[in-house]
C-alpha beads as a LAMMPS data file, in Angstrom:
LAMMPS data file: protein, C-alpha beads

160 atoms
159 bonds

1 atom types
1 bond types

-500.0 500.0 xlo xhi
-500.0 500.0 ylo yhi
-500.0 500.0 zlo zhi

Masses

1 110.0

Atoms # bond

1 1 1 -6.727 13.868 -3.186
2 1 1 -9.192 12.049 -5.745
3 1 1 -8.426 8.376 -5.379
4 1 1 -10.208 6.244 -7.836
5 1 1 -13.479 7.937 -6.759
6 1 1 -12.762 8.115 -3.126
7 1 1 -11.787 11.730 -1.616
8 1 1 -8.606 11.035 0.656
9 1 1 -5.729 13.096 2.475
10 1 1 -2.327 12.219 1.902
11 1 1 0.834 12.672 4.161
12 1 1 4.172 12.054 2.512
13 1 1 7.596 10.959 4.425
14 1 1 10.544 12.653 2.392
15 1 1 14.358 12.295 3.180
16 1 1 16.927 13.540 0.394
17 1 1 14.121 14.060 -2.112
18 1 1 12.881 10.602 -1.960
19 1 1 9.715 9.664 -0.765
20 1 1 10.090 6.872 1.720
21 1 1 6.434 6.416 2.466
22 1 1 2.980 7.895 2.465
23 1 1 -0.221 7.649 4.167
24 1 1 -3.705 8.409 3.299
25 1 1 -6.930 8.384 5.118
26 1 1 -10.283 10.141 4.820
27 1 1 -9.033 12.971 7.510
28 1 1 -5.736 15.074 7.717
29 1 1 -5.824 13.703 11.422
30 1 1 -5.901 10.243 10.852
31 1 1 -3.718 10.302 7.898
32 1 1 -0.989 11.632 10.172
33 1 1 -1.570 9.185 12.702
34 1 1 -1.246 6.710 10.419
35 1 1 1.962 7.802 8.934
36 1 1 3.546 8.175 12.352
37 1 1 2.713 4.382 12.909
38 1 1 4.493 3.595 9.617
39 1 1 7.337 5.607 10.604
40 1 1 7.903 3.892 13.955
41 1 1 7.421 0.491 12.291
42 1 1 9.794 0.920 9.609
43 1 1 12.409 3.005 11.851
44 1 1 11.993 5.879 9.244
45 1 1 13.296 9.591 9.721
46 1 1 12.608 12.393 7.758
47 1 1 10.068 15.256 6.823
48 1 1 6.407 14.496 6.633
49 1 1 4.596 16.953 4.096
50 1 1 1.457 17.411 2.110
51 1 1 2.448 18.492 -1.498
52 1 1 0.246 18.742 -4.693
53 1 1 3.320 18.139 -6.589
54 1 1 3.629 14.999 -4.880
55 1 1 0.203 13.781 -4.931
56 1 1 0.295 14.459 -8.861
57 1 1 3.531 12.210 -8.946
58 1 1 1.564 9.522 -6.649
59 1 1 -1.570 9.583 -8.895
60 1 1 0.440 8.895 -11.833
61 1 1 2.512 6.071 -10.231
62 1 1 -0.993 4.528 -8.993
63 1 1 -2.353 4.850 -12.373
64 1 1 0.882 2.990 -13.766
65 1 1 0.086 0.187 -11.345
66 1 1 -3.711 -0.219 -11.294
67 1 1 -4.543 0.708 -15.217
68 1 1 -1.084 -0.020 -16.641
69 1 1 1.032 -3.150 -16.218
70 1 1 3.921 -1.326 -14.308
71 1 1 5.596 -2.847 -11.153
72 1 1 6.305 -0.444 -8.364
73 1 1 10.356 -0.473 -7.046
74 1 1 10.855 -0.141 -3.675
75 1 1 13.356 2.557 -2.557
76 1 1 16.819 1.221 -1.224
77 1 1 15.852 1.217 2.333
78 1 1 15.740 -1.983 4.574
79 1 1 11.995 -1.463 5.265
80 1 1 10.496 -4.046 8.333
81 1 1 9.668 -7.469 6.642
82 1 1 10.768 -6.132 3.220
83 1 1 10.428 -9.616 2.128
84 1 1 6.332 -9.347 2.255
85 1 1 6.656 -6.314 0.031
86 1 1 9.003 -8.107 -2.152
87 1 1 6.701 -10.811 -2.651
88 1 1 3.359 -8.712 -2.837
89 1 1 5.205 -7.090 -5.717
90 1 1 5.434 -10.206 -7.714
91 1 1 1.581 -10.522 -8.104
92 1 1 0.803 -9.099 -11.492
93 1 1 -2.080 -7.059 -12.422
94 1 1 -5.387 -8.939 -12.591
95 1 1 -4.020 -11.729 -10.216
96 1 1 -4.627 -12.693 -6.646
97 1 1 -2.784 -14.677 -3.740
98 1 1 -3.868 -15.224 -0.467
99 1 1 -2.637 -13.750 2.811
100 1 1 -1.374 -17.240 3.640
101 1 1 0.428 -17.560 0.622
102 1 1 2.279 -14.411 1.183
103 1 1 3.039 -15.307 4.678
104 1 1 4.269 -18.488 3.769
105 1 1 6.563 -17.315 0.641
106 1 1 8.017 -14.549 2.844
107 1 1 8.759 -16.702 5.746
108 1 1 6.863 -14.961 8.408
109 1 1 4.065 -15.632 10.612
110 1 1 0.473 -14.545 9.834
111 1 1 -0.007 -12.204 12.466
112 1 1 3.443 -10.394 11.220
113 1 1 2.090 -10.235 7.955
114 1 1 -0.822 -8.740 8.873
115 1 1 0.800 -5.975 10.764
116 1 1 3.523 -5.554 7.641
117 1 1 0.346 -4.926 5.700
118 1 1 -0.942 -2.358 7.846
119 1 1 2.165 -0.366 7.928
120 1 1 2.660 -0.743 4.107
121 1 1 4.639 2.203 3.348
122 1 1 3.301 2.396 -0.760
123 1 1 0.000 0.870 -0.284
124 1 1 -1.493 0.153 -3.683
125 1 1 2.014 0.585 -5.093
126 1 1 2.587 -2.266 -3.205
127 1 1 -0.655 -4.040 -4.331
128 1 1 -1.680 -5.518 -1.177
129 1 1 -5.288 -5.264 -2.444
130 1 1 -4.340 -7.989 -4.199
131 1 1 -4.597 -10.693 -1.308
132 1 1 -7.604 -12.492 -0.473
133 1 1 -8.716 -15.027 2.356
134 1 1 -7.970 -18.550 1.619
135 1 1 -12.150 -18.511 1.099
136 1 1 -11.570 -15.960 -1.528
137 1 1 -13.103 -12.990 0.492
138 1 1 -11.929 -9.725 0.657
139 1 1 -10.429 -8.920 4.086
140 1 1 -8.706 -5.759 5.417
141 1 1 -7.459 -2.981 3.240
142 1 1 -6.642 -0.789 6.133
143 1 1 -6.859 2.063 6.543
144 1 1 -9.135 3.014 3.570
145 1 1 -11.572 -0.101 3.994
146 1 1 -13.166 -2.987 1.704
147 1 1 -14.913 -0.739 -0.437
148 1 1 -11.766 0.803 -1.725
149 1 1 -10.185 -2.605 -2.205
150 1 1 -13.162 -4.061 -4.079
151 1 1 -12.926 -0.968 -6.649
152 1 1 -9.267 -1.425 -7.288
153 1 1 -9.805 -5.158 -7.944
154 1 1 -12.718 -4.279 -10.210
155 1 1 -10.665 -1.775 -12.262
156 1 1 -7.985 -4.571 -12.681
157 1 1 -10.855 -6.868 -13.913
158 1 1 -11.392 -9.010 -10.711
159 1 1 -15.102 -9.562 -9.655
160 1 1 -15.392 -10.445 -6.026

Bonds

1 1 1 2
2 1 2 3
3 1 3 4
4 1 4 5
5 1 5 6
6 1 6 7
7 1 7 8
8 1 8 9
9 1 9 10
10 1 10 11
11 1 11 12
12 1 12 13
13 1 13 14
14 1 14 15
15 1 15 16
16 1 16 17
17 1 17 18
18 1 18 19
19 1 19 20
20 1 20 21
21 1 21 22
22 1 22 23
23 1 23 24
24 1 24 25
25 1 25 26
26 1 26 27
27 1 27 28
28 1 28 29
29 1 29 30
30 1 30 31
31 1 31 32
32 1 32 33
33 1 33 34
34 1 34 35
35 1 35 36
36 1 36 37
37 1 37 38
38 1 38 39
39 1 39 40
40 1 40 41
41 1 41 42
42 1 42 43
43 1 43 44
44 1 44 45
45 1 45 46
46 1 46 47
47 1 47 48
48 1 48 49
49 1 49 50
50 1 50 51
51 1 51 52
52 1 52 53
53 1 53 54
54 1 54 55
55 1 55 56
56 1 56 57
57 1 57 58
58 1 58 59
59 1 59 60
60 1 60 61
61 1 61 62
62 1 62 63
63 1 63 64
64 1 64 65
65 1 65 66
66 1 66 67
67 1 67 68
68 1 68 69
69 1 69 70
70 1 70 71
71 1 71 72
72 1 72 73
73 1 73 74
74 1 74 75
75 1 75 76
76 1 76 77
77 1 77 78
78 1 78 79
79 1 79 80
80 1 80 81
81 1 81 82
82 1 82 83
83 1 83 84
84 1 84 85
85 1 85 86
86 1 86 87
87 1 87 88
88 1 88 89
89 1 89 90
90 1 90 91
91 1 91 92
92 1 92 93
93 1 93 94
94 1 94 95
95 1 95 96
96 1 96 97
97 1 97 98
98 1 98 99
99 1 99 100
100 1 100 101
101 1 101 102
102 1 102 103
103 1 103 104
104 1 104 105
105 1 105 106
106 1 106 107
107 1 107 108
108 1 108 109
109 1 109 110
110 1 110 111
111 1 111 112
112 1 112 113
113 1 113 114
114 1 114 115
115 1 115 116
116 1 116 117
117 1 117 118
118 1 118 119
119 1 119 120
120 1 120 121
121 1 121 122
122 1 122 123
123 1 123 124
124 1 124 125
125 1 125 126
126 1 126 127
127 1 127 128
128 1 128 129
129 1 129 130
130 1 130 131
131 1 131 132
132 1 132 133
133 1 133 134
134 1 134 135
135 1 135 136
136 1 136 137
137 1 137 138
138 1 138 139
139 1 139 140
140 1 140 141
141 1 141 142
142 1 142 143
143 1 143 144
144 1 144 145
145 1 145 146
146 1 146 147
147 1 147 148
148 1 148 149
149 1 149 150
150 1 150 151
151 1 151 152
152 1 152 153
153 1 153 154
154 1 154 155
155 1 155 156
156 1 156 157
157 1 157 158
158 1 158 159
159 1 159 160
């Protein structure tokens, strides 16, 4: 799949025809390994699969969030540290917050926040790329790296 100029492999987790999570990486093996970590962290179950149809759905959703003004809605599932994702979903396109802000608003400790971000079941749709350090610098963006995060912010009009 082409992700804003980056070529990635995507694996989806499906249950009852709903996407519960997805993972991407630059290789199939790493995408699979990452979705397994997401599944374990959130105690999810379903069928892991690759799908051109789902990639098209994802691409449209990503464009709605990054280029458009839409906000993603989480599926009705009790994801681990769901309040982190709910707080991040409040950040509008073109705005940024700090990791510390989200930890505070979510009521969790900073290390727990970082783990929740690394296990984000809907990366970019839950726009964790809109988080910066207290110093206003880029950090993280597991598993794709800081260059992807920087590109997403630039598309949204934020220069770092």
